[in-house]
C-alpha positions as CSV (number, residue, x, y, z in Angstrom):
1,M,-27.6,-4.3,-24.6
2,K,-24.1,-5.2,-25.6
3,K,-23.2,-1.6,-26.1
4,Q,-24.6,-0.7,-22.7
5,D,-22.6,-3.5,-21.1
6,N,-19.4,-2.3,-22.7
7,L,-20.1,1.2,-21.5
8,L,-20.5,0.0,-17.9
9,F,-17.3,-2.1,-18.2
10,N,-15.4,0.9,-19.6
11,S,-16.5,3.1,-16.7
12,S,-14.9,0.8,-14.2
13,A,-11.9,0.3,-16.5
14,F,-11.3,4.0,-16.7
15,L,-11.4,4.5,-12.9
16,L,-9.4,1.5,-11.7
17,P,-5.9,2.6,-12.8
18,F,-6.2,5.6,-10.5
19,S,-6.9,3.6,-7.4
20,L,-3.3,2.6,-6.4
21,F,-1.9,6.1,-7.0
22,I,-3.9,7.6,-4.2
23,G,-1.5,8.5,-1.4
24,L,0.9,5.8,-2.6
25,G,1.7,5.6,-6.3
26,I,2.1,9.4,-6.9
27,T,4.5,9.8,-4.0
28,R,6.4,6.6,-5.0
29,I,7.0,7.6,-8.6
30,I,7.8,11.2,-7.8
31,N,10.4,10.0,-5.4
32,T,11.8,7.6,-8.0
33,A,11.9,9.6,-11.2
34,R,11.5,13.2,-9.7
35,T,11.1,15.8,-12.4
36,D,11.3,13.2,-15.1
37,S,8.2,11.5,-13.7
38,W,6.3,12.5,-16.9
39,I,8.8,10.6,-19.0
40,S,8.3,7.5,-16.8
41,I,4.6,7.7,-17.2
42,I,4.8,7.9,-21.0
43,L,7.1,4.9,-21.1
44,G,5.1,3.2,-18.4
45,T,1.9,3.5,-20.5
46,I,3.6,1.7,-23.3
47,I,4.8,-1.0,-20.9
48,G,1.4,-1.1,-19.3
49,L,-0.2,-1.8,-22.7
50,I,2.1,-4.8,-23.0
51,F,1.2,-5.9,-19.5
52,N,-2.5,-5.6,-20.3
53,Y,-2.1,-7.6,-23.6
54,T,-0.2,-10.3,-21.7
55,I,-2.9,-10.6,-19.0
56,K,-5.6,-10.7,-21.7
57,K,-3.9,-13.6,-23.4
58,L,-3.6,-15.7,-20.2
59,P,-5.4,-19.0,-20.2
60,N,-9.1,-18.8,-19.1
61,N,-8.4,-21.0,-16.1
62,D,-9.9,-20.6,-12.6
63,N,-8.2,-21.0,-9.2
64,K,-10.4,-20.0,-6.4
65,L,-7.5,-19.7,-3.8
66,T,-5.3,-17.4,-5.9
67,T,-8.3,-15.4,-7.0
68,Y,-9.4,-15.0,-3.4
69,L,-5.9,-14.0,-2.2
70,A,-5.4,-11.5,-5.0
71,N,-8.7,-9.8,-4.4
72,A,-8.4,-9.9,-0.6
73,A,-5.0,-8.2,-0.9
74,L,-6.3,-5.5,-3.1
75,L,-9.3,-5.0,-0.8
76,L,-6.9,-4.7,2.2
77,L,-4.9,-2.1,0.3
78,G,-8.1,-0.1,-0.6
79,I,-9.4,-0.1,2.9
80,T,-6.0,0.9,4.3
81,I,-5.6,3.7,1.8
82,I,-9.0,5.3,2.4
83,T,-8.8,4.9,6.2
84,K,-5.3,6.4,6.4
85,L,-6.4,9.3,4.2
86,V,-9.5,10.2,6.2
87,S,-7.7,9.8,9.6
88,S,-4.7,11.8,8.5
89,V,-6.4,14.6,6.6
90,Y,-9.8,15.0,8.2
91,L,-10.3,13.0,11.4
92,D,-6.9,12.9,13.0
93,K,-8.4,12.6,16.5
94,T,-10.8,9.9,15.7
95,G,-9.9,6.2,16.1
96,N,-9.0,4.4,13.0
97,I,-11.5,1.6,13.5
98,T,-14.2,4.3,13.8
99,V,-13.1,5.8,10.5
100,M,-13.0,2.4,8.9
101,I,-16.5,1.1,9.9
102,P,-18.6,3.3,7.6
103,F,-16.5,2.3,4.6
104,L,-16.7,-1.4,5.6
105,L,-20.5,-1.1,5.7
106,L,-20.5,0.5,2.3
107,I,-18.4,-2.3,0.9
108,L,-20.7,-4.9,2.5
109,Y,-23.8,-3.1,1.2
110,S,-22.4,-3.0,-2.3
111,A,-21.4,-6.6,-2.3
112,F,-25.0,-7.6,-1.5
113,K,-26.1,-6.0,-4.8
114,D,-25.6,-7.7,-8.1
115,R,-22.6,-6.7,-10.3
116,Y,-24.8,-5.0,-12.9
117,S,-26.2,-2.6,-10.3
118,I,-22.8,-1.8,-9.0
119,M,-21.3,-1.2,-12.4
120,K,-24.3,1.0,-13.3
121,G,-23.7,3.0,-10.1
122,I,-20.0,3.3,-11.0
123,S,-20.8,4.6,-14.4
124,I,-22.8,7.4,-12.8
125,L,-20.0,8.2,-10.4
126,N,-17.7,8.2,-13.5
127,I,-19.6,11.1,-14.9
128,I,-19.3,13.0,-11.6
129,Y,-15.6,12.1,-11.5
130,L,-14.9,13.5,-15.0
131,F,-16.7,16.7,-14.2
132,M,-14.9,17.2,-10.9
133,I,-11.4,16.3,-12.2
134,L,-11.8,18.6,-15.3
135,F,-13.0,21.4,-13.1
136,S,-9.9,20.9,-10.9
137,F,-7.6,20.9,-14.0
138,A,-9.2,24.2,-15.1
139,S,-8.2,25.8,-11.8
140,L,-4.6,24.4,-11.7
141,I,-3.3,24.6,-15.3
142,P,-3.0,28.4,-15.3
143,T,-0.7,28.2,-12.2
144,T,1.5,25.5,-13.5
145,N,5.2,26.4,-14.0
146,L,6.9,24.3,-16.6
147,D,10.3,25.6,-15.5
148,Y,10.1,23.1,-12.6
149,F,10.7,20.4,-15.2
150,K,13.9,21.8,-16.5
151,P,16.5,20.6,-17.3
152,I,14.9,17.5,-18.8
153,A,16.2,13.9,-18.3
154,I,18.7,14.9,-15.5
155,N,17.9,11.7,-13.6
156,S,19.6,8.4,-14.3
157,P,18.0,6.2,-17.1
158,F,17.7,3.5,-14.4
159,K,15.5,5.7,-12.3
160,I,13.3,6.7,-15.2
161,I,12.9,3.1,-16.3
162,L,12.2,2.0,-12.8
163,G,9.5,4.7,-12.5
164,A,8.0,3.5,-15.8
165,L,7.9,-0.1,-14.6
166,E,6.2,1.1,-11.3
167,Y,3.6,3.1,-13.3
168,A,2.8,0.1,-15.5
169,L,2.5,-2.2,-12.4
170,Y,0.3,0.2,-10.4
171,S,-2.0,1.1,-13.3
172,T,-2.6,-2.4,-14.7
173,T,-2.9,-4.6,-11.6
174,P,-6.3,-3.3,-10.6
175,F,-7.7,-4.6,-13.9
176,I,-7.5,-8.2,-12.6
177,V,-10.7,-7.5,-10.5
178,L,-12.8,-6.9,-13.6
179,P,-15.1,-9.7,-14.9
180,E,-14.9,-10.5,-18.6
181,Y,-11.6,-8.6,-18.9
182,K,-10.4,-10.8,-21.8
183,E,-13.5,-10.1,-23.8
184,K,-14.1,-6.4,-23.1
185,Y,-10.7,-4.8,-22.4
186,N,-10.2,-1.6,-24.6
187,Y,-6.7,-0.2,-24.8
188,K,-8.2,3.3,-25.6
189,I,-9.7,3.5,-22.1
190,Y,-6.3,2.7,-20.6
191,L,-4.7,5.4,-22.7
192,L,-7.3,7.9,-21.5
193,S,-6.7,7.0,-17.9
194,S,-3.0,7.4,-18.4
195,L,-3.4,10.8,-20.0
196,F,-5.4,12.0,-16.9
197,I,-2.8,10.5,-14.5
198,L,0.0,12.2,-16.6
199,I,-1.8,15.6,-16.2
200,I,-2.1,15.1,-12.5
201,F,1.7,14.4,-12.1
202,I,2.5,17.5,-14.2
203,L,0.1,19.7,-12.1
204,V,1.6,18.4,-8.9
205,I,5.2,19.0,-9.8
206,G,4.4,22.1,-11.9
207,N,2.7,23.8,-9.0
208,L,4.6,22.6,-5.9
209,G,8.0,22.0,-7.4
210,I,10.0,18.8,-6.9
211,E,11.2,19.5,-3.4
212,L,7.8,20.1,-1.9
213,S,6.3,17.3,-4.0
214,T,8.8,14.8,-2.3
215,V,8.4,16.3,1.2
216,Y,4.5,16.2,1.4
217,R,2.9,12.9,2.4
218,Y,0.0,13.7,0.0
219,P,1.3,16.2,-2.5
220,E,-1.8,16.1,-4.6
221,Y,-3.9,17.0,-1.6
222,M,-1.6,19.9,-0.6
223,L,-1.8,21.1,-4.3
224,F,-5.6,21.3,-4.3
225,K,-5.7,22.8,-0.8
226,N,-4.0,26.0,-1.8
227,I,-5.9,26.5,-5.1
228,S,-9.1,28.3,-5.7
229,L,-11.0,28.8,-9.0
230,L,-11.2,32.4,-10.1
231,N,-10.5,33.5,-6.5
232,F,-14.0,32.8,-5.2
233,I,-14.4,29.0,-5.2
234,E,-12.4,27.7,-2.2
235,N,-11.8,24.3,-0.7
236,T,-11.1,22.6,-4.0
237,H,-9.2,20.0,-2.0
238,N,-12.5,18.5,-1.0
239,I,-13.2,17.9,-4.7
240,L,-10.0,15.8,-4.8
241,F,-11.1,13.9,-1.7
242,F,-14.4,13.0,-3.3
243,T,-12.6,11.7,-6.4
244,W,-10.4,9.6,-4.1
245,I,-13.6,8.0,-2.6
246,I,-14.8,7.2,-6.1
247,N,-11.5,5.6,-7.1
248,I,-11.3,3.4,-4.0
249,Y,-15.0,2.5,-4.1
250,T,-14.5,1.2,-7.7
251,L,-11.7,-1.0,-6.6
252,T,-13.2,-2.3,-3.3
253,S,-16.7,-2.9,-4.7
254,H,-15.3,-5.2,-7.5
255,T,-13.0,-7.0,-5.1
256,S,-15.7,-7.6,-2.6
257,L,-18.0,-9.0,-5.3
258,N,-15.3,-11.3,-6.5
259,I,-14.7,-12.6,-3.0
260,K,-18.4,-13.1,-2.4
261,E,-18.7,-15.2,-5.5
262,I,-16.0,-17.5,-4.1
263,V,-16.9,-17.7,-0.4
264,K,-20.5,-16.5,-0.4
265,D,-22.0,-13.9,2.0
266,K,-20.7,-15.3,5.3
267,G,-17.2,-15.8,3.9
268,L,-17.2,-12.1,2.8
269,I,-18.3,-10.9,6.2
270,I,-15.6,-13.0,7.9
271,T,-13.0,-11.7,5.4
272,L,-13.9,-8.1,6.1
273,I,-13.7,-8.6,9.9
274,L,-10.3,-10.3,9.5
275,L,-9.0,-7.5,7.2
276,A,-10.3,-4.9,9.7
277,I,-8.5,-6.6,12.6
278,I,-5.3,-6.9,10.5
279,I,-5.4,-3.3,9.3
280,N,-6.2,-1.8,12.7
281,T,-3.8,-4.0,14.7
282,F,-0.8,-4.4,12.5
283,I,-0.9,-1.8,9.8
284,I,-2.7,1.5,10.4
285,N,-1.8,2.1,14.1
286,T,1.9,2.7,13.5
287,Y,3.7,5.8,12.3
288,K,5.9,3.5,10.1
289,T,2.9,2.5,7.9
290,P,3.5,5.1,5.1
291,I,7.2,4.3,5.1
292,I,6.6,0.6,4.9
293,F,4.0,0.9,2.1
294,L,6.2,3.2,0.0
295,N,9.3,1.1,0.4
296,Y,7.7,-2.2,-0.3
297,L,4.8,-1.1,-2.6
298,D,6.5,-2.5,-5.7
299,Y,6.9,-6.0,-4.1
300,I,3.3,-6.0,-2.7
301,I,1.7,-5.2,-6.0
302,L,4.0,-7.5,-7.9
303,T,3.1,-10.3,-5.5
304,I,-0.6,-9.7,-6.0
305,L,-0.3,-9.7,-9.8
306,S,2.0,-12.8,-9.8
307,T,-0.5,-14.6,-7.6
308,Y,-3.3,-13.9,-10.1
309,I,-1.2,-14.9,-13.1
310,L,-0.2,-18.2,-11.4
311,G,-3.8,-19.0,-10.8
312,K,-4.7,-18.4,-14.4
313,I,-1.8,-20.5,-15.7
314,F,-2.2,-23.5,-13.3
315,G,-5.9,-23.3,-12.4
316,K,-8.7,-25.5,-13.6
317,K,-10.1,-24.7,-17.0
318,K,-13.4,-22.9,-16.8
319,H,-16.5,-24.7,-18.2
320,I,-18.6,-22.4,-20.4
321,D,-22.3,-23.3,-20.4
């Protein structure tokens, strides 16, 4: 039973680091480190391991307010990301609230399940995810031009280090939504996730070039849109879109469960309604949204992580039955 629990935990732990790169992190780091993004990711993985170890060693204290705020902020980010993606790429003539409602209902449905059922479902999605992403890699690797990365290390050391810090921040912060993180965290899973993310960055820049990678709003989507496997399997960009759904679902299902544990069912419903109003009124319905998110993403994620850490340090000590 313990082995099965660890497997379920590791499935979520593998998928979570991808969630903040969708439409945000990839563009941000490419704009920061440019062709040296791969160096930033390698350095960022090392820094991320230090971050993870630090989080794991935090006191086992509980502060409901900071836990609620951190999870609600990540839930807001997840809903915003997926709504903006769908409305921009597929349903550009459909109202944002209409696009948002099905995903809100999915979150609500998931939250009314127990965590074991959700993690079991995520483990199944993880298998599908691995198959689809490896399938995509197979179609893209042959077209990758490594000359796009030459010369190496032409950007300033400051930009490379900044990109590394951004990677560590984006890839580790989602771990705060996992229950029993201190007991079950496995650094090998984080390294595996980082390897996959590194390959994605290499494929994006190696196929599009740095100029197009910085111009496109969703460079990973544009990459997949123009690739077919063996010249007869088209629309591989839809595979990427489905992997996006899996990543965001993993993040939002855990955050909604955490929120429900604090404020119960009615509190979660009220939270989702408030988040939907905030997103639709102040965030998603402005053309400046992508610019704001990209410019302030570091501060947003750092604030979320800091809020969680403060709660762990100054919260009440948990009583273990």
